[in-house]
C-alpha positions in Angstrom: -31.0 36.3 83.1 -31.2 37.1 79.4 -34.4 35.4 78.4 -36.4 35.2 81.7 -38.3 38.2 83.2 -39.9 38.6 86.6 -43.6 39.3 87.1 -42.8 42.7 88.6 -41.1 43.8 85.4 -44.0 42.5 83.3 -46.5 44.4 85.5 -44.6 47.7 85.0 -44.2 47.2 81.2 -47.4 45.4 80.4 -48.8 48.1 78.1 -45.7 47.9 75.9 -45.7 44.1 75.5 -47.3 41.6 73.1 -48.4 38.9 75.5 -48.9 35.3 74.4 -50.5 32.7 76.6 -49.1 29.3 75.7 -50.9 27.0 78.2 -51.4 23.5 76.8 -51.7 20.0 78.3 -50.5 17.0 76.3 -52.9 14.7 78.1 -55.9 17.1 77.6 -55.4 19.3 74.5 -58.5 21.4 75.1 -57.6 22.3 78.7 -55.1 25.1 78.0 -57.6 27.1 75.9 -60.3 26.5 78.4 -58.1 27.9 81.2 -57.3 30.8 79.1 -61.0 31.6 78.6 -61.5 31.5 82.3 -58.7 34.1 83.0 -55.4 35.2 81.6 -53.0 38.2 81.8 -54.9 41.3 80.3 -54.3 41.6 76.6 -52.9 38.1 76.2 -53.6 36.1 73.0 -53.7 32.3 73.2 -51.4 30.1 71.0 -52.1 26.4 70.9 -49.3 23.8 70.7 -51.3 21.5 68.3 -52.9 24.2 66.1 -50.4 27.0 66.1 -47.0 25.8 67.2 -47.0 22.5 65.3 -47.6 21.3 61.7 -49.4 18.2 60.3 -48.0 14.8 61.2 -46.4 12.8 58.4 -44.4 9.7 58.1 -41.3 11.5 59.3 -41.0 14.6 61.4 -42.2 13.4 64.8 -45.3 14.1 66.8 -45.0 17.9 66.8 -43.4 18.9 63.5 -42.6 22.6 63.1 -45.6 24.6 61.9 -45.9 26.1 58.5 -44.0 29.4 59.2 -46.3 31.6 57.1 -49.3 30.5 59.1 -47.4 31.2 62.4 -46.3 34.6 61.0 -49.9 35.5 60.2 -51.0 34.6 63.7 -48.3 36.7 65.2 -49.2 39.6 63.0 -52.9 39.3 64.0 -51.7 39.6 67.6 -49.9 42.8 66.7 -46.4 41.4 66.7 -43.7 43.0 64.7 -39.9 42.9 64.4 -39.4 45.7 66.9 -42.1 44.6 69.4 -41.1 42.9 72.7 -43.0 39.7 73.2 -43.9 38.1 76.6 -44.6 34.3 76.7 -46.0 32.3 79.6 -47.7 29.0 80.4 -48.5 26.8 83.4 -46.1 24.0 82.3 -42.8 25.2 83.9 -42.0 27.1 80.7 -42.1 24.1 78.3 -44.8 25.5 75.9 -43.6 29.1 76.2 -40.1 27.9 75.4 -41.3 26.3 72.2 -42.7 29.6 71.0 -39.6 31.4 72.3 -37.5 29.1 70.1 -39.7 29.5 67.1 -39.5 33.3 67.4 -35.7 33.2 67.5 -35.7 30.7 64.6 -37.6 33.2 62.6 -35.2 36.0 63.6 -37.1 37.7 66.5 -34.8 38.1 69.4 -37.0 40.2 71.7 -39.0 37.4 73.2 -39.0 36.7 76.9 -40.5 34.1 79.3 -42.4 34.9 82.5 -40.5 33.4 85.4 -42.8 31.1 87.4 -45.4 31.2 84.7 -49.1 32.1 85.0 -49.4 30.6 88.5 -46.7 33.0 89.8 -48.5 35.9 88.2 -51.8 35.0 89.9 -50.2 34.2 93.3 -48.8 37.7 93.4 -52.3 39.1 93.0 -51.5 40.8 89.7 -54.4 41.6 87.3 -56.2 38.8 85.3 -59.2 38.9 83.1 -61.6 36.7 81.1 -62.0 39.3 78.4 -60.5 38.5 75.0 -58.0 41.0 73.8 -59.4 43.9 71.7 -58.6 43.7 68.0 -55.3 45.6 67.6 -53.6 47.1 64.6 -52.1 44.2 62.6 -48.3 44.0 63.0 -45.8 43.4 60.3 -43.2 40.7 61.0 -40.5 40.0 58.4 -38.9 36.6 59.2 -35.2 36.0 58.8 -34.9 32.3 59.1 -32.0 31.1 61.2 -31.2 27.7 59.5 -28.2 27.1 61.7 -30.5 26.6 64.6 -31.8 23.2 63.3 -30.2 19.8 63.1 -31.8 17.1 61.0 -32.0 13.3 61.7 -29.7 12.8 58.8 -27.1 15.2 60.2 -27.2 13.5 63.5 -26.9 10.1 62.0 -23.9 11.2 59.9 -22.2 12.7 63.0 -22.8 9.8 65.5 -19.0 9.0 65.6 -18.1 12.5 66.5 -20.9 12.7 69.1 -19.7 9.5 70.7 -16.1 10.9 70.8 -17.4 14.1 72.5 -16.4 16.3 69.6 -19.9 17.7 69.6 -22.7 17.0 72.1 -26.2 15.5 71.8 -28.6 16.1 74.7 -31.7 14.0 75.4 -34.1 16.2 77.4 -36.6 13.5 78.6 -36.9 12.0 82.0 -34.2 9.5 82.9 -36.5 6.4 82.7 -37.4 7.3 79.1 -33.8 8.0 78.2 -32.7 4.6 79.7 -35.5 2.8 77.9 -37.0 1.6 81.2 -40.4 3.0 80.3 -41.8 4.7 77.2 -45.4 6.0 77.8 -45.8 7.8 74.4 -43.7 6.5 71.5 -43.6 3.0 70.1 -39.9 2.4 70.8 -37.9 3.0 73.9 -34.3 4.1 74.4 -32.2 7.0 73.2 -30.0 8.1 70.3 -26.4 6.6 70.7 -24.0 9.0 72.4 -26.7 11.3 73.8 -26.3 12.7 77.3 -29.4 12.9 79.6 -30.3 16.3 81.0 -34.0 16.3 82.0 -35.4 19.7 81.0 -37.4 20.1 84.3 -34.1 20.2 86.3 -33.6 23.7 84.9 -36.2 24.9 87.4 -36.4 25.0 91.2 -39.9 25.2 92.6 -41.4 26.6 89.4 -38.8 29.3 88.9 -35.8 29.1 86.6 -32.5 28.6 88.2 -30.0 31.5 87.9 -27.3 31.7 85.3 -24.5 30.5 87.6 -26.5 27.4 88.7 -27.2 26.6 85.0 -23.5 27.0 84.2 -22.7 24.5 86.9 -25.4 22.1 85.6 -23.7 21.9 82.2 -20.2 22.4 83.4 -19.0 19.0 82.0 -19.4 20.3 78.5 -17.4 22.8 76.5 -19.6 25.8 75.8 -17.8 26.5 72.6 -18.7 23.2 71.0 -21.9 22.4 69.0 -24.8 21.1 71.1 -27.8 19.4 69.5 -30.9 19.0 71.8 -33.8 16.7 71.4 -36.7 15.3 73.5 -39.8 13.3 72.6 -41.2 15.6 69.9 -39.2 18.8 69.9 -41.1 20.7 72.6 -39.4 20.1 75.9 -36.0 20.3 74.2 -36.7 24.0 73.9 -36.4 24.9 77.7 -33.1 23.0 77.6 -31.9 25.2 74.7 -32.9 28.3 76.6 -31.0 27.1 79.7 -27.9 26.3 77.6 -28.0 29.8 76.1 -28.4 31.3 79.6 -25.4 29.2 80.6 -23.2 30.7 77.9 -23.4 28.0 75.1 -23.2 29.7 71.7 -23.8 26.9 69.1 -27.1 25.2 70.2 -29.4 23.4 67.8 -32.8 21.8 68.0 -33.6 18.5 66.4 -37.2 19.3 65.7 -38.6 15.8 65.2 -36.6 14.4 68.1 -37.1 10.9 69.4 -40.5 10.4 67.7 -38.8 11.2 64.4 -35.6 9.2 65.0 -37.6 6.0 65.5 -39.5 6.5 62.3 -36.3 5.5 60.4 -35.9 1.7 60.7 -32.2 1.7 60.1 -31.2 4.3 62.7 -29.6 2.8 65.8 -31.0 2.9 69.3 -29.3 2.6 72.7 -31.4 1.0 75.5 -29.4 0.9 78.7 -32.2 -1.0 80.5 -31.2 -4.1 78.6 -27.5 -3.9 79.3 
């Protein structure tokens, strides 16, 4: 695996890593920080989805817009991160929140970021060290972003390319659960359904019992798509699309983009079409 590391490796290399705890619960936004304050991997800093990994909501942009990059850069540097530092990310949400930060790091040009396989629960279950102590103030790092604009697709780009998506010339992946994709239920956003031409690959199916599936299994999962073609990935708000992006990269796909605003942004445009298979 290129982006997933095992707890044993982390334990052996912990002193050389910048560790970020990404625990966050959508239904209880304070819980992740509270859990972090109870215990975490020694030296870990906590990054919050709402405050650190997302920007202010506006008319368009979805429920979790990308954060102001200078703010995120400053937070990384306060944690000691630099261009040459290896960063470990973990959560207790099957990698969903850690993958969001993994994507953001790569988007800003940092390729030495890895996700802990099995997350924090796996670490604790192995009896590896945890602490309630906040990390000591470290020397501030220096991180120089190199923004990778090719990693993003906008709503306007997707709308313009709907004909080629429906022909299979490029792919659009919806990462939500099937019931939300089909429009059978929509517990969060004010409209149900999916973007026309999108294929449904639920992000949680990249894992098996909390651990990430291996590369060969992931290749098999996406085997009905050409890995050389462009793939655009979305979810509800641009968070759980990120573990699908990671899985696609593990499976050998080379041109993978995130639609940051995702479904919650798409439905903010009144003239953009919606497919709702539950009504067919």
